C-alpha positions as CSV (number, residue, x, y, z in Angstrom):
1,M,12.5,-12.5,2.8
2,N,12.4,-11.5,-0.9
3,Q,13.1,-7.7,-1.3
4,Q,13.3,-7.7,-5.3
5,L,9.7,-8.2,-5.6
6,N,8.0,-5.8,-3.0
7,P,7.0,-2.7,-4.8
8,D,8.4,-0.2,-1.9
9,T,12.2,-1.5,-1.9
10,E,14.8,-1.8,-4.3
11,P,17.3,-4.2,-5.5
12,N,20.4,-4.4,-3.0
13,N,18.9,-2.4,0.0
14,P,19.5,-3.5,3.3
15,P,16.6,-5.5,5.0
16,R,13.7,-3.5,6.1
17,A,11.9,-4.0,9.3
18,D,10.1,-7.6,9.0
19,Q,7.8,-7.1,11.8
20,L,6.0,-4.5,9.1
21,Q,5.6,-7.0,6.6
22,F,2.6,-9.0,8.5
23,L,0.8,-5.1,9.4
24,R,0.9,-5.0,5.8
25,F,-1.3,-8.1,5.2
26,L,-3.4,-7.0,7.9
27,A,-3.7,-4.0,6.0
28,F,-4.9,-5.7,2.9
29,M,-7.1,-7.7,4.7
30,L,-9.3,-4.4,5.6
31,I,-9.6,-3.8,2.2
32,F,-10.5,-7.3,1.2
33,L,-13.3,-7.4,4.0
34,W,-14.7,-4.0,2.3
35,H,-14.8,-5.2,-1.1
36,A,-16.3,-8.6,0.2
37,D,-19.0,-6.5,2.2
38,L,-22.0,-8.1,0.5
39,Y,-20.9,-11.4,2.7
40,A,-19.7,-9.7,5.6
41,P,-22.3,-6.7,6.3
42,D,-22.6,-6.7,10.3
43,W,-19.6,-8.8,11.6
44,L,-16.4,-7.8,10.0
45,P,-14.7,-4.4,9.7
46,G,-16.4,-2.3,6.7
47,G,-15.6,1.0,5.0
48,Y,-13.6,2.8,7.5
49,G,-10.7,0.0,7.8
50,A,-10.4,0.0,4.1
51,A,-10.1,3.7,3.8
52,N,-7.9,3.7,6.7
53,A,-5.6,0.8,5.1
54,V,-5.1,2.5,2.2
55,S,-3.6,5.4,4.1
56,F,-1.6,3.1,5.7
57,F,-0.1,1.5,2.6
58,I,1.0,5.1,1.6
59,I,2.6,5.9,4.8
60,L,4.0,2.4,4.8
61,S,5.6,3.0,1.2
62,G,7.2,6.1,2.5
63,F,8.6,4.8,5.9
64,V,10.2,1.6,4.1
65,S,12.0,3.7,1.5
66,G,13.1,5.9,4.2
67,Y,14.1,3.3,6.5
68,S,15.5,0.8,4.1
69,S,17.6,3.4,2.2
70,Y,19.2,5.1,5.1
71,S,22.8,4.7,4.9
72,R,22.6,5.3,1.2
73,D,23.8,8.5,-0.4
74,I,21.1,9.2,-2.7
75,T,21.7,11.9,-5.6
76,C,19.1,13.2,-7.8
77,S,19.6,13.0,-11.5
78,F,17.1,12.3,-14.5
79,R,18.8,9.0,-15.1
80,E,18.4,7.7,-11.5
81,I,14.3,8.6,-11.3
82,I,14.0,6.9,-15.0
83,R,15.9,4.0,-13.2
84,Y,13.9,4.0,-10.4
85,M,10.6,4.1,-12.1
86,W,11.5,1.1,-14.7
87,H,12.1,-1.1,-11.7
88,K,8.9,-0.3,-9.8
89,I,6.9,-0.5,-13.2
90,I,8.4,-3.5,-14.3
91,R,7.3,-5.3,-10.8
92,I,3.9,-4.0,-10.9
93,Y,2.9,-3.7,-14.7
94,P,2.7,-7.4,-16.0
95,L,0.4,-8.6,-13.2
96,Y,-1.7,-5.0,-13.1
97,L,-2.1,-5.7,-17.0
98,T,-3.1,-9.1,-16.3
99,V,-5.8,-8.1,-14.2
100,T,-6.8,-5.0,-15.9
101,L,-7.4,-7.2,-19.3
102,F,-9.3,-9.8,-17.3
103,S,-11.9,-7.5,-15.9
104,V,-12.8,-6.4,-19.4
105,F,-14.9,-9.5,-19.3
106,M,-16.9,-8.3,-16.3
107,T,-17.7,-4.6,-18.2
108,D,-20.4,-4.3,-20.9
109,L,-17.5,-3.6,-23.2
110,P,-17.7,-7.5,-25.0
111,H,-21.5,-6.9,-25.3
112,Y,-21.5,-3.5,-26.5
113,I,-18.8,-4.7,-29.4
114,A,-20.8,-7.8,-30.1
115,S,-23.8,-5.9,-30.6
116,H,-21.9,-3.1,-32.7
117,S,-23.3,-0.7,-30.0
118,Y,-20.0,1.5,-31.2
119,P,-20.4,4.7,-29.3
120,E,-21.2,2.9,-25.9
121,A,-17.6,0.4,-26.9
122,R,-15.5,3.7,-27.6
123,Y,-16.4,5.4,-24.2
124,L,-15.2,2.1,-22.4
125,C,-12.3,1.8,-24.7
126,K,-10.9,5.0,-23.8
127,E,-11.7,4.4,-20.1
128,L,-9.8,1.3,-20.8
129,L,-7.0,3.1,-21.8
130,K,-6.7,5.6,-19.0
131,H,-6.4,2.6,-16.8
132,L,-3.7,0.6,-18.9
133,L,-1.8,3.6,-18.8
134,M,-2.3,4.1,-15.0
135,I,-3.3,7.7,-15.2
136,Q,-7.2,7.1,-14.1
137,S,-6.6,8.8,-10.6
138,W,-5.8,12.0,-12.3
139,F,-9.8,12.0,-13.7
140,P,-12.7,12.7,-11.5
141,Q,-14.9,10.1,-13.1
142,N,-14.3,6.3,-13.5
143,Y,-11.3,5.8,-11.4
144,F,-12.9,2.6,-9.6
145,M,-13.6,1.2,-13.3
146,Y,-11.9,-2.5,-14.5
147,T,-9.8,-3.5,-11.4
148,G,-11.2,-1.5,-9.0
149,V,-7.7,-1.0,-7.0
150,G,-6.0,-0.2,-10.2
151,W,-6.6,3.9,-9.0
152,F,-4.2,3.0,-5.8
153,L,-1.5,2.4,-8.4
154,S,-2.1,5.1,-10.4
155,T,-1.6,7.4,-7.5
156,I,1.4,6.0,-5.7
157,M,3.2,6.5,-9.3
158,L,3.2,10.1,-8.7
159,L,4.8,9.1,-4.9
160,Y,7.3,7.1,-6.7
161,L,8.4,9.7,-9.3
162,I,9.2,12.0,-6.4
163,N,10.8,9.5,-4.6
164,I,14.5,9.9,-5.7
165,P,14.6,13.7,-5.0
166,L,13.2,13.5,-1.7
167,R,15.8,11.2,-0.8
168,A,18.0,13.3,-2.2
169,C,17.2,16.0,0.2
170,A,16.9,13.3,3.3
171,T,21.0,12.3,2.6
172,R,22.1,16.0,3.2
173,I,19.7,16.2,6.1
174,R,20.9,12.7,7.5
175,K,24.5,14.2,7.7
176,S,23.3,17.1,10.0
177,E,23.8,17.2,13.2
178,H,20.4,17.6,14.3
179,A,18.9,15.3,11.8
180,T,16.5,13.1,14.2
181,V,14.4,16.6,15.2
182,I,14.7,17.7,11.7
183,F,13.1,14.3,10.2
184,I,10.3,14.5,12.8
185,S,9.8,18.1,12.4
186,I,9.3,17.5,8.2
187,A,6.6,14.4,9.6
188,V,4.6,16.8,11.6
189,L,4.6,19.4,9.0
190,A,3.7,17.0,6.3
191,A,1.0,15.5,8.2
192,S,-0.2,18.8,9.1
193,S,-0.3,19.6,5.3
194,T,-2.8,16.4,4.8
195,V,-5.3,17.9,7.7
196,I,-5.0,21.6,5.8
197,Y,-5.7,20.3,2.4
198,S,-8.6,18.3,3.5
199,L,-9.9,21.3,5.4
200,L,-9.6,23.5,2.0
201,M,-11.2,20.8,0.3
202,R,-14.3,20.8,2.3
203,G,-17.3,21.2,0.2
204,T,-15.8,19.5,-3.1
205,Y,-15.9,15.8,-4.0
206,M,-13.7,14.6,-1.1
207,E,-13.6,10.9,-2.6
208,F,-11.6,12.5,-5.4
209,T,-9.9,15.5,-4.1
210,A,-8.9,14.2,-0.8
211,Y,-8.8,10.6,-1.3
212,V,-8.1,9.4,-5.1
213,L,-6.1,12.5,-6.4
214,P,-2.4,11.8,-6.4
215,V,-1.4,14.8,-4.9
216,S,-3.6,14.6,-2.2
217,R,-1.3,11.6,-1.1
218,I,2.1,13.6,-1.1
219,G,1.9,14.6,2.5
220,E,1.1,10.9,3.8
221,Y,4.1,9.5,1.9
222,V,6.7,12.7,2.8
223,C,5.5,11.7,6.4
224,G,6.0,8.5,6.2
225,M,9.8,8.6,4.9
226,S,10.9,11.2,7.2
227,L,9.8,8.9,9.9
228,G,11.8,6.0,8.7
229,Y,15.0,8.0,8.6
230,A,13.8,9.2,12.2
231,I,13.2,5.9,13.6
232,H,16.2,4.2,11.9
233,N,18.4,7.0,13.5
234,V,16.9,6.6,17.1
235,S,16.8,2.9,16.8
236,A,20.4,2.8,16.4
237,S,21.3,5.0,18.6
238,I,19.5,3.2,21.7
239,N,21.7,0.4,23.6
240,R,18.9,-1.9,24.2
241,Q,21.5,-4.3,26.7
242,Q,21.7,-1.3,29.2
243,R,17.9,-1.2,29.1
244,P,16.6,-4.7,30.0
245,C,13.1,-3.2,30.9
246,L,12.9,-1.8,27.1
247,P,11.3,-4.9,25.6
248,V,8.2,-4.8,27.7
249,I,7.7,-0.9,27.7
250,L,7.6,-1.6,23.5
251,T,5.2,-4.7,24.1
252,L,2.8,-2.7,26.2
253,L,3.3,0.4,23.6
254,E,2.8,-2.2,20.6
255,A,-0.5,-3.9,22.1
256,A,-1.9,-0.2,22.9
257,S,-1.2,1.1,19.1
258,F,-2.4,-2.1,17.6
259,I,-5.8,-1.9,19.5
260,V,-6.2,1.7,18.9
261,W,-5.7,1.1,15.1
262,I,-8.3,-1.8,15.2
263,C,-10.9,0.2,17.7
264,M,-10.8,3.4,15.1
265,M,-12.2,1.2,12.5
266,Y,-15.7,1.1,14.1
267,A,-15.4,5.0,14.9
268,P,-18.7,6.5,13.7
269,V,-17.1,9.4,11.7
270,Q,-19.2,10.4,8.6
271,D,-17.9,13.4,7.2
272,W,-14.8,13.3,4.7
273,T,-12.8,15.7,6.1
274,V,-12.6,14.3,9.1
275,R,-12.2,10.8,8.2
276,T,-9.0,11.7,6.1
277,V,-7.4,13.3,9.3
278,H,-9.2,10.5,11.3
279,W,-7.1,7.6,9.8
280,L,-3.6,9.6,10.3
281,I,-3.3,9.2,14.1
282,P,-3.6,5.7,14.5
283,N,-1.4,4.9,11.1
284,I,1.4,7.0,11.8
285,L,1.2,5.6,16.0
286,L,1.2,1.9,14.6
287,L,4.2,2.6,12.3
288,V,6.1,4.7,14.7
289,I,5.7,1.9,17.8
290,F,6.3,-1.1,15.4
291,G,9.2,0.7,13.5
292,F,11.3,0.1,16.8
293,G,10.6,-3.6,16.6
294,G,11.7,-4.2,20.0
295,G,8.4,-5.4,21.7
296,Y,7.6,-9.1,22.0
297,I,4.5,-8.5,19.4
298,S,7.3,-7.6,16.8
299,H,9.2,-10.3,17.4
300,A,6.1,-12.5,16.9
301,F,5.5,-10.7,13.7
302,R,8.9,-11.8,12.2
303,F,7.7,-15.2,12.0
304,K,8.6,-16.6,8.8
305,P,5.0,-17.5,8.0
306,L,3.8,-13.9,8.7
307,I,6.5,-12.4,6.8
308,W,5.4,-14.3,3.8
309,L,2.1,-13.6,3.9
310,G,3.0,-9.7,4.0
311,D,5.6,-10.6,0.8
312,I,2.2,-11.8,-1.1
313,S,0.4,-8.9,0.0
314,F,0.6,-6.6,-3.0
315,E,-0.3,-9.4,-5.5
316,C,-3.2,-10.1,-3.3
317,F,-4.0,-6.8,-3.1
318,L,-4.2,-6.7,-7.1
319,I,-6.2,-9.8,-7.6
320,H,-8.5,-9.8,-5.0
321,R,-11.3,-7.8,-6.1
322,M,-11.2,-9.5,-9.4
323,I,-12.0,-12.9,-7.5
324,I,-14.5,-11.3,-5.4
325,E,-16.7,-9.9,-7.9
326,E,-16.6,-13.0,-10.2
327,Y,-17.6,-14.9,-7.1
328,M,-20.7,-12.8,-6.9
329,R,-21.2,-12.6,-10.8
330,N,-21.4,-17.0,-10.5
331,T,-23.3,-17.1,-7.2
332,A,-26.2,-15.5,-5.0
333,T,-26.4,-11.6,-5.6
334,E,-27.5,-11.5,-1.9
335,S,-26.3,-12.4,1.7
336,T,-26.6,-16.0,2.2
337,G,-26.9,-16.3,5.7
338,F,-24.0,-16.2,8.3
339,P,-22.6,-20.2,7.2
340,G,-23.1,-19.0,3.6
341,D,-21.2,-15.6,4.3
342,V,-18.5,-17.4,6.2
343,F,-18.2,-19.8,3.3
344,A,-18.1,-17.0,0.5
345,V,-15.4,-14.8,2.6
346,M,-13.4,-17.8,3.2
347,I,-13.4,-19.6,-0.2
348,C,-12.4,-16.0,-1.9
349,L,-9.6,-15.6,0.6
350,I,-8.0,-19.1,-0.5
351,I,-8.5,-18.4,-4.1
352,T,-6.8,-15.1,-4.0
353,I,-3.9,-16.2,-1.5
354,L,-3.3,-19.3,-4.1
355,S,-3.2,-16.7,-7.1
356,A,-1.0,-14.4,-5.3
357,I,1.3,-17.1,-4.7
358,A,1.4,-18.1,-8.2
359,A,2.0,-14.5,-9.3
360,H,4.4,-14.2,-6.7
361,S,6.3,-17.4,-7.7
362,F,6.4,-16.4,-11.4
363,N,7.9,-12.8,-10.4
364,T,10.4,-14.4,-8.2
365,M,11.9,-17.0,-10.8
366,T,12.0,-14.1,-13.3
367,A,13.9,-11.8,-10.7
368,M,16.5,-14.9,-10.3
369,R,16.7,-15.3,-14.0
370,H,17.4,-11.6,-14.7
371,A,19.9,-11.4,-11.5
372,A,21.7,-14.8,-13.1
373,A,22.1,-13.0,-16.4
374,K,23.5,-10.0,-14.9
375,Q,26.0,-11.8,-13.4
376,K,27.3,-13.7,-16.4
377,G,27.4,-10.3,-18.0
378,L,24.7,-10.8,-20.3
379,L,23.0,-7.5,-19.2
380,K,24.4,-4.3,-18.5
């Protein structure tokens, strides 16, 4: 597995729990199916699955960061923060820039420029600038414009920015005698802060204040990171050879948590406040159980093709909305019946995966050239 291309890890980090990679791809699929809802209105998961998947991505990002860096002593400095952010940006931004600029063709901007409608063109250019700077999630309008998914990267950039200070604090806690208890307590407090924040935001435009706004996601990220440290610590202290029944117990727990996670996609919850709370519990439960990685389902999820799907899930996430909208623009604008809907979903998914493979391969070759040049002393 190539860690250097995943935006949730750093070069030279110890391997993370591979079984979580396929869960990442399943979460992407929930978002994909939501954006392809024209062709899957009744027979596939809808909006709840997409919102749940976004929360899962954020908690998982924190979890992987804590789990994979458990043994590292992190010190907080301006230089370290800049280095960390630079690694994130050079992995994320090239593909993001490509998708964002391509999405311009799906807006009215070319028409406005061609017809000399400059006031309208200036407005769209101003919004485009926000997206190119990845600051659109800080504004309460038009955060879904252009790529449709770029707001998530805009939001998670704040979480990356506070990553080094958080891990520096975790380094001190990790050396404590009661580190596991402290990490679990922090995770509970962080998750509770998300619930409290959602309740306080009731009556506001919660799609923005409790879903898109970057500060509204800090609790989920901190919760995931604390759980990553705690699970790593607990898992390392378990003597699995002396507990032969442990794999069976963990398998049952994995199956139960996965069923709960899927079933919550269909729960008829309407209020945004409840929905925000609603997806926390199944996501946390799923990550905690699969984080141990001792069940037979986890072993199955370590199958290399499944890990590979998880590896390209980030590229799939960035690309899929553009492909779905382009397909809709050049075909029927309404459901075409079950066979046609299945074809539309499958062809969009196949093109998304093939495009993601190409983008991932390009990033892999770039990373390999960079590593080779660094080894030869060409880079400092």
